VOBA-353176 format. One record per residue (C-alpha): x, y, z. Coordinates in steps of 0.001 Angstrom, whole numbers, padded with zeros to 6 digits, always signed. Layout:
% VOBA-353176
XYZ;...
This chain:
% VOBA-353176
+000000+000000+000000;+001085+003532-000737;+000422+006509+001530;+000591+010275+001287;+001005+012004+004643;-000525+015476+004832;+001613+018325+006119;-000535+018607+009268;+000711+015218+010551;+004118+014449+012077;+006925+013423+009724;+007306+010347+011935;+004157+008945+010285;+006166+008434+007129;+009032+006778+009009;+006690+004482+010935;+004806+003382+007806;+008061+002758+005957;+009354+000659+008862;+006258-001545+008394;+007086-002017+004711;+004708+000545+003218;+005515+003115+000543;+004987+006482+002251;+005635+010034+001084;+004823+013324+002680;+003073+016191+000973;+006250+018191+001574;+008434+015491-000068;+006518+016112-003258;+006474+019905-003125;+002762+020066-002343;+002995+022126+000853;+000090+024570+000941;-001652+022839-001984;-005432+023043-002149;-007467+020120-000883;-008716+019487-004425;-005174+019269-005818;-004050+016997-002979;-007054+014711-003499;-006409+014486-007261;-002708+013821-006691;-003478+010967-004282;-005915+009518-006804;-003403+009724-009666;-000658+008102-007566;-002983+005484-006023;-002032+006688-002551;-004041+006546+000650;-004332+010031+002091;-003664+010427+005823;-004662+013795+007259;-006093+015784+010155;-008120+017884+007713;-011780+017175+008433;-012736+018585+005014;-011719+015190+003602;-014380+013515+005745;-017073+015117+003584;-017849+012294+001158;-019918+014631-001032;-016810+016709-001792;-014195+013935-001575;-015810+010633-002400;-013548+007742-001422;-015102+005449-004038;-012539+004572-006683;-009649+005815-004557;-007046+004012-002494;-008764+005465+000564;-008793+008388+002968;-007815+008175+006638;-008702+011192+008778;-007366+011396+012325;-009906+012977+014666;-008409+012770+018126;-009015+014637+021345;-005358+015695+021309;-003215+016489+018289;+000164+016355+019963;+002836+014219+018309;+002787+011336+020856;-001022+010995+020635;-000997+010995+016849;+001832+008473+016584;+000130+006233+019136;-003092+006359+017109;-001236+005398+013940;+000502+002488+015696;-002917+001191+016820;-004344+001643+013312;-001603-000150+011352;-002881-003689+012146;-006349-002691+010906;-004832-001209+007762;-002976-004468+007159;-006073-006566+007751;-008736-004548+005956;-007083-001912+003766;-008938+001378+003291;-009472+001089-000480;-012671+002829-001644;-013455+003974+001873;-013147+006758+004392;-011780+005914+007828;-012093+008221+010808;-009516+007353+013463;-010646+008465+016910;-008920+007971+020259;-010868+004816+021084;-012045+003445+017709;-011781+003586+013949;-014968+004204+011990;-015071+002850+008457;
């Protein structure tokens, strides 16, 4: 699976995903810092990458339909500090491996993942 990590998430997301054998790139790696949501969504679609973000705009399936995409994973936690975010990703990786987010929107919360 291939991931694109939005600029609002820690760079450690990329390192952690790579350590698990995934292909992961950050928005900044690809010169997309400050890009519009529409451009980022199209880029993820073209590259067949799963978007990981804190941006709740991507949870609006009317504007960003996950159908036909590699998937969208939005982190919606009580705290957005680096340790909380990394912990949430660590807990989510087994689910990603088991189910894969293709064609779907996942909302990762502190105590569950909604698909």
